[in-house]
Every structure is written in structure tokens, then in C-alpha cells.
N, C-alpha and C positions, 0 to 999 in steps of 0.2 A: 114871816118865817120865824119859827121858834128857835131860839139860840140854844144849842145843846150844852153850852158852857154856863148857863145860868146857875149862879150859886157856887160855882167852882172857881178856885183860884187860878189866875193866869201865872204860869211859872216862868215863861219866857216868851220873847217875841223876836222874830227874825224879819229884818227889812232889807238887808243888803243882798245884792244880786248873787254873790258867791254862796252865801248861806242858803238862800232859796234854791239855787241850783243843786246844792248838795242834798238838801232835804227832798227835793223832787226825785232825785235818783234813788235815794234810800227808801222812799215811800212808794215808788212805782215799779221798781225792778224786782222781778221774782216770778214765781209761778202761783197761779190760783190753785187752791187746795181741793176744790170741788165740794166744799162743805163750809159751815161756819162753826166757830168755836162757841161753846155754850156758856163759857165763863163771862162775867160782867166786864172784863177788860180792866185796864188800869188807867193809863193816861189817854187823853183825847188830843189828837193833832187836828186843829181847825184851820182851814184856809179862809181868810176873809177877803171880801172884795174891797174896792176903794171906799165904799160907804161904811165899812166895818161890819157888814152882814156876813154871816157864815155862807160861803160858797160851796164848801165840801168839808166833811169831817171823817176821821178814821179813829178807831179805838185800837190801842196796842194790846195784843193778846199773847200771853205766854212768852213775851220777849222775842218772839220770832215771826209773828203774824200781825198784819194790819187788817182790820175789818173796815173797808171803805163802804159807807152808806149801805148797810145790810139790806134795807128795804129795796134798794135799787139793784145791787149786785148779787146779793145772797151768796157771797163767796168770800173767804179769807184769802189774803195774799201772803204767801210764805215769802218773805223778803229775801233777796239774793244775798244780802250781808246781814245776818241775824244780829250781830253785835252793833252794827252801824246806827240804827235808829236810837237805841238806848244811849250810846255814846254821844250822839248828836244832842239828844235831849238833856243829858247831864251837862254838857257844855253850855247849854242855854237855860239852866236854872233848875232842872228836875234832878236834884242831887240824891234822892233816895233810891233811884233805880240801880 
């Protein structure tokens, strides 16, 4: 499997159960838009399995949408809490958001 993060800096990692539960809610609750954003996106949220291989990845688009595996879903998710993912990522190292 090709790692989509190759050559990109890792800005933060989350291992604790509470942080993962918060991220899961922020990244999966919302409405699908019926379309995909055409911008390149900014940050990538990658979920790794126990071996460190990428299990799933999503790009942050416009600060309000996540594009989970475009080739598979072909749909952006307009997250329920638009400020939530950026605030979470800032707390975990992505300070330029």
C-alpha cells in the first residue's frame, strides 16, 4: 500500500482513547455533500493500523469538509462541527490552521 504521507511532516499523533474518540466523532459526523471539492486540500488525517500502515485517510477541505478516500466514496463530508477538526488538529500540533 502506498502511504499518502510520504514526504510530508507528521504534525501530531493521537494514541489515547479519549482523543481517538473525539477525532472519530469530529471526522465522521455530518452530511455528505453529494460532490467533491476540487481544491487540493490542506492537511491529511491518516488512520494507521497496528503495523503502522495507513488504514484510511481524509483530506481537510475548506476548513469545513473532509474528503475520505475520494476514489472509494467520491463524496465530501460536511462535518457537523466545522470548527472542531481544526481546533482538534491545532491542539495536536497543526498550529498554522
